[in-house]
PDBQT receptor file of N, H, CA, C and O in Angstrom, charges set to zero:
ATOM      1  N   MET A   1       0.855  -1.174   0.000  1.00  0.00    +0.000 N 
ATOM      2  CA  MET A   1       0.000   0.000   0.000  1.00  0.00    +0.000 C 
ATOM      3  C   MET A   1       0.902   1.239   0.000  1.00  0.00    +0.000 C 
ATOM      4  O   MET A   1       1.802   1.361   0.831  1.00  0.00    +0.000 OA
ATOM      5  N   THR A   2       0.656   2.129  -0.916  1.00  0.00    +0.000 N 
ATOM      6  H   THR A   2      -0.075   2.030  -1.591  1.00  0.00    +0.000 HD
ATOM      7  CA  THR A   2       1.473   3.338  -0.988  1.00  0.00    +0.000 C 
ATOM      8  C   THR A   2       1.002   4.366   0.029  1.00  0.00    +0.000 C 
ATOM      9  O   THR A   2      -0.084   4.250   0.598  1.00  0.00    +0.000 OA
ATOM     10  N   VAL A   3       1.819   5.348   0.240  1.00  0.00    +0.000 N 
ATOM     11  H   VAL A   3       2.701   5.441  -0.222  1.00  0.00    +0.000 HD
ATOM     12  CA  VAL A   3       1.485   6.412   1.184  1.00  0.00    +0.000 C 
ATOM     13  C   VAL A   3       0.255   7.164   0.695  1.00  0.00    +0.000 C 
ATOM     14  O   VAL A   3      -0.611   7.536   1.487  1.00  0.00    +0.000 OA
ATOM     15  N   ARG A   4       0.184   7.387  -0.618  1.00  0.00    +0.000 N 
ATOM     16  H   ARG A   4       0.887   7.085  -1.261  1.00  0.00    +0.000 HD
ATOM     17  CA  ARG A   4      -0.971   8.104  -1.173  1.00  0.00    +0.000 C 
ATOM     18  C   ARG A   4      -2.264   7.322  -0.945  1.00  0.00    +0.000 C 
ATOM     19  O   ARG A   4      -3.284   7.903  -0.574  1.00  0.00    +0.000 OA
ATOM     20  N   THR A   5      -2.225   6.019  -1.165  1.00  0.00    +0.000 N 
ATOM     21  H   THR A   5      -1.396   5.547  -1.467  1.00  0.00    +0.000 HD
ATOM     22  CA  THR A   5      -3.404   5.192  -0.960  1.00  0.00    +0.000 C 
ATOM     23  C   THR A   5      -3.822   5.214   0.503  1.00  0.00    +0.000 C 
ATOM     24  O   THR A   5      -5.009   5.301   0.817  1.00  0.00    +0.000 OA
ATOM     25  N   ALA A   6      -2.849   5.134   1.386  1.00  0.00    +0.000 N 
ATOM     26  H   ALA A   6      -1.884   5.063   1.131  1.00  0.00    +0.000 HD
ATOM     27  CA  ALA A   6      -3.145   5.163   2.816  1.00  0.00    +0.000 C 
ATOM     28  C   ALA A   6      -3.760   6.510   3.207  1.00  0.00    +0.000 C 
ATOM     29  O   ALA A   6      -4.706   6.557   3.993  1.00  0.00    +0.000 OA
ATOM     30  N   ALA A   7      -3.223   7.602   2.660  1.00  0.00    +0.000 N 
ATOM     31  H   ALA A   7      -2.454   7.564   2.021  1.00  0.00    +0.000 HD
ATOM     32  CA  ALA A   7      -3.753   8.928   2.970  1.00  0.00    +0.000 C 
ATOM     33  C   ALA A   7      -5.190   9.065   2.470  1.00  0.00    +0.000 C 
ATOM     34  O   ALA A   7      -6.036   9.635   3.158  1.00  0.00    +0.000 OA
ATOM     35  N   LEU A   8      -5.461   8.552   1.289  1.00  0.00    +0.000 N 
ATOM     36  H   LEU A   8      -4.773   8.089   0.729  1.00  0.00    +0.000 HD
ATOM     37  CA  LEU A   8      -6.823   8.609   0.756  1.00  0.00    +0.000 C 
ATOM     38  C   LEU A   8      -7.780   7.771   1.591  1.00  0.00    +0.000 C 
ATOM     39  O   LEU A   8      -8.931   8.156   1.798  1.00  0.00    +0.000 OA
ATOM     40  N   LEU A   9      -7.311   6.638   2.066  1.00  0.00    +0.000 N 
ATOM     41  H   LEU A   9      -6.376   6.325   1.898  1.00  0.00    +0.000 HD
ATOM     42  CA  LEU A   9      -8.134   5.782   2.922  1.00  0.00    +0.000 C 
ATOM     43  C   LEU A   9      -8.461   6.503   4.229  1.00  0.00    +0.000 C 
ATOM     44  O   LEU A   9      -9.605   6.487   4.685  1.00  0.00    +0.000 OA
ATOM     45  N   VAL A  10      -7.465   7.125   4.818  1.00  0.00    +0.000 N 
ATOM     46  H   VAL A  10      -6.536   7.138   4.447  1.00  0.00    +0.000 HD
ATOM     47  CA  VAL A  10      -7.671   7.873   6.063  1.00  0.00    +0.000 C 
ATOM     48  C   VAL A  10      -8.627   9.036   5.820  1.00  0.00    +0.000 C 
ATOM     49  O   VAL A  10      -9.530   9.280   6.621  1.00  0.00    +0.000 OA
ATOM     50  N   LEU A  11      -8.429   9.747   4.722  1.00  0.00    +0.000 N 
ATOM     51  H   LEU A  11      -7.695   9.549   4.072  1.00  0.00    +0.000 HD
ATOM     52  CA  LEU A  11      -9.308  10.861   4.383  1.00  0.00    +0.000 C 
ATOM     53  C   LEU A  11     -10.744  10.382   4.215  1.00  0.00    +0.000 C 
ATOM     54  O   LEU A  11     -11.674  11.040   4.683  1.00  0.00    +0.000 OA
ATOM     55  N   GLY A  12     -10.933   9.257   3.560  1.00  0.00    +0.000 N 
ATOM     56  H   GLY A  12     -10.178   8.723   3.180  1.00  0.00    +0.000 HD
ATOM     57  CA  GLY A  12     -12.272   8.707   3.380  1.00  0.00    +0.000 C 
ATOM     58  C   GLY A  12     -12.924   8.345   4.703  1.00  0.00    +0.000 C 
ATOM     59  O   GLY A  12     -14.114   8.589   4.903  1.00  0.00    +0.000 OA
ATOM     60  N   LEU A  13     -12.152   7.770   5.596  1.00  0.00    +0.000 N 
ATOM     61  H   LEU A  13     -11.185   7.573   5.433  1.00  0.00    +0.000 HD
ATOM     62  CA  LEU A  13     -12.696   7.402   6.908  1.00  0.00    +0.000 C 
ATOM     63  C   LEU A  13     -13.070   8.640   7.719  1.00  0.00    +0.000 C 
ATOM     64  O   LEU A  13     -14.109   8.668   8.378  1.00  0.00    +0.000 OA
ATOM     65  N   PHE A  14     -12.216   9.662   7.665  1.00  0.00    +0.000 N 
ATOM     66  H   PHE A  14     -11.371   9.639   7.130  1.00  0.00    +0.000 HD
ATOM     67  CA  PHE A  14     -12.537  10.906   8.367  1.00  0.00    +0.000 C 
ATOM     68  C   PHE A  14     -13.781  11.559   7.766  1.00  0.00    +0.000 C 
ATOM     69  O   PHE A  14     -14.636  12.068   8.490  1.00  0.00    +0.000 OA
ATOM     70  N   ALA A  15     -13.872  11.539   6.441  1.00  0.00    +0.000 N 
ATOM     71  H   ALA A  15     -13.178  11.126   5.853  1.00  0.00    +0.000 HD
ATOM     72  CA  ALA A  15     -15.035  12.138   5.778  1.00  0.00    +0.000 C 
ATOM     73  C   ALA A  15     -16.309  11.405   6.177  1.00  0.00    +0.000 C 
ATOM     74  O   ALA A  15     -17.337  12.032   6.432  1.00  0.00    +0.000 OA
ATOM     75  N   LEU A  16     -16.241  10.090   6.230  1.00  0.00    +0.000 N 
ATOM     76  H   LEU A  16     -15.405   9.580   6.024  1.00  0.00    +0.000 HD
ATOM     77  CA  LEU A  16     -17.397   9.300   6.636  1.00  0.00    +0.000 C 
ATOM     78  C   LEU A  16     -17.806   9.657   8.065  1.00  0.00    +0.000 C 
ATOM     79  O   LEU A  16     -18.990   9.827   8.355  1.00  0.00    +0.000 OA
ATOM     80  N   GLY A  17     -16.836   9.768   8.936  1.00  0.00    +0.000 N 
ATOM     81  H   GLY A  17     -15.874   9.630   8.700  1.00  0.00    +0.000 HD
ATOM     82  CA  GLY A  17     -17.128  10.150  10.315  1.00  0.00    +0.000 C 
ATOM     83  C   GLY A  17     -17.688  11.554  10.408  1.00  0.00    +0.000 C 
ATOM     84  O   GLY A  17     -18.606  11.807  11.188  1.00  0.00    +0.000 OA
ATOM     85  N   ALA A  18     -17.143  12.471   9.619  1.00  0.00    +0.000 N 
ATOM     86  H   ALA A  18     -16.397  12.265   8.985  1.00  0.00    +0.000 HD
ATOM     87  CA  ALA A  18     -17.618  13.851   9.637  1.00  0.00    +0.000 C 
ATOM     88  C   ALA A  18     -19.057  13.930   9.142  1.00  0.00    +0.000 C 
ATOM     89  O   ALA A  18     -19.874  14.649   9.718  1.00  0.00    +0.000 OA
ATOM     90  N   LEU A  19     -19.364  13.208   8.096  1.00  0.00    +0.000 N 
ATOM     91  H   LEU A  19     -18.701  12.624   7.628  1.00  0.00    +0.000 HD
ATOM     92  CA  LEU A  19     -20.714  13.251   7.542  1.00  0.00    +0.000 C 
ATOM     93  C   LEU A  19     -21.742  12.635   8.485  1.00  0.00    +0.000 C 
ATOM     94  O   LEU A  19     -22.893  13.069   8.524  1.00  0.00    +0.000 OA
ATOM     95  N   SER A  20     -21.332  11.642   9.231  1.00  0.00    +0.000 N 
ATOM     96  H   SER A  20     -20.397  11.290   9.200  1.00  0.00    +0.000 HD
ATOM     97  CA  SER A  20     -22.285  11.003  10.129  1.00  0.00    +0.000 C 
ATOM     98  C   SER A  20     -22.415  11.741  11.458  1.00  0.00    +0.000 C 
ATOM     99  O   SER A  20     -23.363  11.503  12.206  1.00  0.00    +0.000 OA
ATOM    100  N   ALA A  21     -21.475  12.634  11.757  1.00  0.00    +0.000 N 
ATOM    101  H   ALA A  21     -20.705  12.827  11.149  1.00  0.00    +0.000 HD
ATOM    102  CA  ALA A  21     -21.467  13.290  13.065  1.00  0.00    +0.000 C 
ATOM    103  C   ALA A  21     -22.112  14.665  13.080  1.00  0.00    +0.000 C 
ATOM    104  O   ALA A  21     -22.516  15.133  14.144  1.00  0.00    +0.000 OA
ATOM    105  N   CYS A  22     -22.221  15.319  11.946  1.00  0.00    +0.000 N 
ATOM    106  H   CYS A  22     -21.893  14.938  11.082  1.00  0.00    +0.000 HD
ATOM    107  CA  CYS A  22     -22.725  16.697  11.973  1.00  0.00    +0.000 C 
ATOM    108  C   CYS A  22     -24.183  16.766  11.532  1.00  0.00    +0.000 C 
ATOM    109  O   CYS A  22     -24.656  15.931  10.761  1.00  0.00    +0.000 OA
ATOM    110  N   ASN A  23     -24.883  17.775  12.037  1.00  0.00    +0.000 N 
ATOM    111  H   ASN A  23     -24.499  18.453  12.664  1.00  0.00    +0.000 HD
ATOM    112  CA  ASN A  23     -26.304  17.921  11.732  1.00  0.00    +0.000 C 
ATOM    113  C   ASN A  23     -26.602  19.108  10.827  1.00  0.00    +0.000 C 
ATOM    114  O   ASN A  23     -27.692  19.194  10.261  1.00  0.00    +0.000 OA
ATOM    115  N   THR A  24     -25.662  20.011  10.684  1.00  0.00    +0.000 N 
ATOM    116  H   THR A  24     -24.777  19.941  11.143  1.00  0.00    +0.000 HD
ATOM    117  CA  THR A  24     -25.910  21.203   9.874  1.00  0.00    +0.000 C 
ATOM    118  C   THR A  24     -24.796  21.390   8.857  1.00  0.00    +0.000 C 
ATOM    119  O   THR A  24     -23.735  20.777   8.974  1.00  0.00    +0.000 OA
ATOM    120  N   MET A  25     -25.033  22.232   7.864  1.00  0.00    +0.000 N 
ATOM    121  H   MET A  25     -25.895  22.730   7.769  1.00  0.00    +0.000 HD
ATOM    122  CA  MET A  25     -23.998  22.515   6.868  1.00  0.00    +0.000 C 
ATOM    123  C   MET A  25     -22.817  23.242   7.511  1.00  0.00    +0.000 C 
ATOM    124  O   MET A  25     -21.674  23.042   7.100  1.00  0.00    +0.000 OA
ATOM    125  N   GLU A  26     -23.074  24.068   8.498  1.00  0.00    +0.000 N 
ATOM    126  H   GLU A  26     -24.002  24.230   8.832  1.00  0.00    +0.000 HD
ATOM    127  CA  GLU A  26     -21.984  24.747   9.197  1.00  0.00    +0.000 C 
ATOM    128  C   GLU A  26     -21.098  23.727   9.901  1.00  0.00    +0.000 C 
ATOM    129  O   GLU A  26     -19.871  23.808   9.854  1.00  0.00    +0.000 OA
ATOM    130  N   GLY A  27     -21.735  22.783  10.543  1.00  0.00    +0.000 N 
ATOM    131  H   GLY A  27     -22.732  22.717  10.581  1.00  0.00    +0.000 HD
ATOM    132  CA  GLY A  27     -20.987  21.718  11.221  1.00  0.00    +0.000 C 
ATOM    133  C   GLY A  27     -20.185  20.893  10.230  1.00  0.00    +0.000 C 
ATOM    134  O   GLY A  27     -19.052  20.503  10.511  1.00  0.00    +0.000 OA
ATOM    135  N   LEU A  28     -20.773  20.628   9.071  1.00  0.00    +0.000 N 
ATOM    136  H   LEU A  28     -21.693  20.945   8.843  1.00  0.00    +0.000 HD
ATOM    137  CA  LEU A  28     -20.071  19.872   8.030  1.00  0.00    +0.000 C 
ATOM    138  C   LEU A  28     -18.827  20.630   7.587  1.00  0.00    +0.000 C 
ATOM    139  O   LEU A  28     -17.763  20.033   7.424  1.00  0.00    +0.000 OA
ATOM    140  N   GLY A  29     -18.953  21.930   7.393  1.00  0.00    +0.000 N 
ATOM    141  H   GLY A  29     -19.818  22.415   7.525  1.00  0.00    +0.000 HD
ATOM    142  CA  GLY A  29     -17.804  22.742   6.984  1.00  0.00    +0.000 C 
ATOM    143  C   GLY A  29     -16.674  22.683   7.994  1.00  0.00    +0.000 C 
ATOM    144  O   GLY A  29     -15.506  22.566   7.624  1.00  0.00    +0.000 OA
ATOM    145  N   LYS A  30     -17.017  22.762   9.255  1.00  0.00    +0.000 N 
ATOM    146  H   LYS A  30     -17.966  22.857   9.556  1.00  0.00    +0.000 HD
ATOM    147  CA  LYS A  30     -15.997  22.699  10.308  1.00  0.00    +0.000 C 
ATOM    148  C   LYS A  30     -15.336  21.322  10.336  1.00  0.00    +0.000 C 
ATOM    149  O   LYS A  30     -14.119  21.214  10.490  1.00  0.00    +0.000 OA
ATOM    150  N   ASP A  31     -16.141  20.276  10.187  1.00  0.00    +0.000 N 
ATOM    151  H   ASP A  31     -17.130  20.363  10.062  1.00  0.00    +0.000 HD
ATOM    152  CA  ASP A  31     -15.596  18.923  10.181  1.00  0.00    +0.000 C 
ATOM    153  C   ASP A  31     -14.649  18.721   9.002  1.00  0.00    +0.000 C 
ATOM    154  O   ASP A  31     -13.590  18.112   9.156  1.00  0.00    +0.000 OA
ATOM    155  N   VAL A  32     -15.018  19.224   7.832  1.00  0.00    +0.000 N 
ATOM    156  H   VAL A  32     -15.878  19.718   7.707  1.00  0.00    +0.000 HD
ATOM    157  CA  VAL A  32     -14.179  19.074   6.647  1.00  0.00    +0.000 C 
ATOM    158  C   VAL A  32     -12.873  19.845   6.825  1.00  0.00    +0.000 C 
ATOM    159  O   VAL A  32     -11.817  19.377   6.400  1.00  0.00    +0.000 OA
ATOM    160  N   GLN A  33     -12.933  21.015   7.446  1.00  0.00    +0.000 N 
ATOM    161  H   GLN A  33     -13.791  21.396   7.791  1.00  0.00    +0.000 HD
ATOM    162  CA  GLN A  33     -11.708  21.776   7.697  1.00  0.00    +0.000 C 
ATOM    163  C   GLN A  33     -10.770  21.007   8.619  1.00  0.00    +0.000 C 
ATOM    164  O   GLN A  33      -9.562  20.969   8.386  1.00  0.00    +0.000 OA
ATOM    165  N   LYS A  34     -11.314  20.401   9.653  1.00  0.00    +0.000 N 
ATOM    166  H   LYS A  34     -12.295  20.432   9.842  1.00  0.00    +0.000 HD
ATOM    167  CA  LYS A  34     -10.480  19.627  10.577  1.00  0.00    +0.000 C 
ATOM    168  C   LYS A  34      -9.805  18.474   9.858  1.00  0.00    +0.000 C 
ATOM    169  O   LYS A  34      -8.620  18.212  10.063  1.00  0.00    +0.000 OA
ATOM    170  N   VAL A  35     -10.562  17.786   9.015  1.00  0.00    +0.000 N 
ATOM    171  H   VAL A  35     -11.525  17.999   8.848  1.00  0.00    +0.000 HD
ATOM    172  CA  VAL A  35     -10.003  16.660   8.258  1.00  0.00    +0.000 C 
ATOM    173  C   VAL A  35      -8.903  17.167   7.339  1.00  0.00    +0.000 C 
ATOM    174  O   VAL A  35      -7.846  16.545   7.236  1.00  0.00    +0.000 OA
ATOM    175  N   GLY A  36      -9.139  18.282   6.675  1.00  0.00    +0.000 N 
ATOM    176  H   GLY A  36      -9.998  18.788   6.759  1.00  0.00    +0.000 HD
ATOM    177  CA  GLY A  36      -8.137  18.846   5.781  1.00  0.00    +0.000 C 
ATOM    178  C   GLY A  36      -6.850  19.189   6.503  1.00  0.00    +0.000 C 
ATOM    179  O   GLY A  36      -5.759  18.940   5.990  1.00  0.00    +0.000 OA
ATOM    180  N   ARG A  37      -6.970  19.757   7.685  1.00  0.00    +0.000 N 
ATOM    181  H   ARG A  37      -7.855  19.959   8.103  1.00  0.00    +0.000 HD
ATOM    182  CA  ARG A  37      -5.775  20.098   8.467  1.00  0.00    +0.000 C 
ATOM    183  C   ARG A  37      -4.995  18.843   8.843  1.00  0.00    +0.000 C 
ATOM    184  O   ARG A  37      -3.768  18.822   8.753  1.00  0.00    +0.000 OA
ATOM    185  N   LYS A  38      -5.699  17.807   9.260  1.00  0.00    +0.000 N 
ATOM    186  H   LYS A  38      -6.697  17.824   9.333  1.00  0.00    +0.000 HD
ATOM    187  CA  LYS A  38      -5.015  16.570   9.641  1.00  0.00    +0.000 C 
ATOM    188  C   LYS A  38      -4.307  15.938   8.450  1.00  0.00    +0.000 C 
ATOM    189  O   LYS A  38      -3.191  15.436   8.586  1.00  0.00    +0.000 OA
ATOM    190  N   VAL A  39      -4.949  15.959   7.283  1.00  0.00    +0.000 N 
ATOM    191  H   VAL A  39      -5.856  16.366   7.173  1.00  0.00    +0.000 HD
ATOM    192  CA  VAL A  39      -4.311  15.404   6.088  1.00  0.00    +0.000 C 
ATOM    193  C   VAL A  39      -3.079  16.226   5.713  1.00  0.00    +0.000 C 
ATOM    194  O   VAL A  39      -2.044  15.663   5.356  1.00  0.00    +0.000 OA
ATOM    195  N   GLU A  40      -3.185  17.546   5.791  1.00  0.00    +0.000 N 
ATOM    196  H   GLU A  40      -4.025  18.003   6.081  1.00  0.00    +0.000 HD
ATOM    197  CA  GLU A  40      -2.031  18.398   5.486  1.00  0.00    +0.000 C 
ATOM    198  C   GLU A  40      -0.881  18.138   6.460  1.00  0.00    +0.000 C 
ATOM    199  O   GLU A  40       0.278  18.088   6.048  1.00  0.00    +0.000 OA
ATOM    200  N   ASP A  41      -1.190  17.973   7.735  1.00  0.00    +0.000 N 
ATOM    201  H   ASP A  41      -2.131  18.014   8.070  1.00  0.00    +0.000 HD
ATOM    202  CA  ASP A  41      -0.151  17.692   8.723  1.00  0.00    +0.000 C 
ATOM    203  C   ASP A  41       0.547  16.375   8.402  1.00  0.00    +0.000 C 
ATOM    204  O   ASP A  41       1.774  16.293   8.446  1.00  0.00    +0.000 OA
ATOM    205  N   LYS A  42      -0.216  15.366   8.086  1.00  0.00    +0.000 N 
ATOM    206  H   LYS A  42      -1.213  15.432   8.050  1.00  0.00    +0.000 HD
ATOM    207  CA  LYS A  42       0.385  14.068   7.774  1.00  0.00    +0.000 C 
ATOM    208  C   LYS A  42       1.178  14.122   6.481  1.00  0.00    +0.000 C 
ATOM    209  O   LYS A  42       2.217  13.473   6.369  1.00  0.00    +0.000 OA
ATOM    210  N   ALA A  43       0.709  14.882   5.507  1.00  0.00    +0.000 N 
ATOM    211  H   ALA A  43      -0.136  15.409   5.598  1.00  0.00    +0.000 HD
ATOM    212  CA  ALA A  43       1.407  14.987   4.224  1.00  0.00    +0.000 C 
ATOM    213  C   ALA A  43       2.728  15.729   4.379  1.00  0.00    +0.000 C 
ATOM    214  O   ALA A  43       3.692  15.423   3.676  1.00  0.00    +0.000 OA
ATOM    215  N   SER A  44       2.788  16.700   5.288  1.00  0.00    +0.000 N 
ATOM    216  H   SER A  44       2.006  16.948   5.858  1.00  0.00    +0.000 HD
ATOM    217  CA  SER A  44       4.018  17.480   5.456  1.00  0.00    +0.000 C 
ATOM    218  C   SER A  44       5.075  16.735   6.255  1.00  0.00    +0.000 C 
ATOM    219  O   SER A  44       6.235  17.146   6.261  1.00  0.00    +0.000 OA
ATOM    220  N   ARG A  45       4.715  15.678   6.915  1.00  0.00    +0.000 N 
ATOM    221  H   ARG A  45       3.772  15.345   6.911  1.00  0.00    +0.000 HD
ATOM    222  CA  ARG A  45       5.685  14.906   7.717  1.00  0.00    +0.000 C 
ATOM    223  C   ARG A  45       6.537  14.038   6.865  1.00  0.00    +0.000 C 
ATOM    224  O   ARG A  45       7.401  13.326   7.378  1.00  0.00    +0.000 OA
TER     225      ARG A  45
């Protein structure tokens, strides 16, 4: 499994969790931002 595949898998899992956890579009936006930050942090390492 490549690093890119692993990152996409993690991103998909976070997205699934974000979509199931929020009730409003504002909440969805915040959840997506958090996921994006985590992916960027992992990519920069």
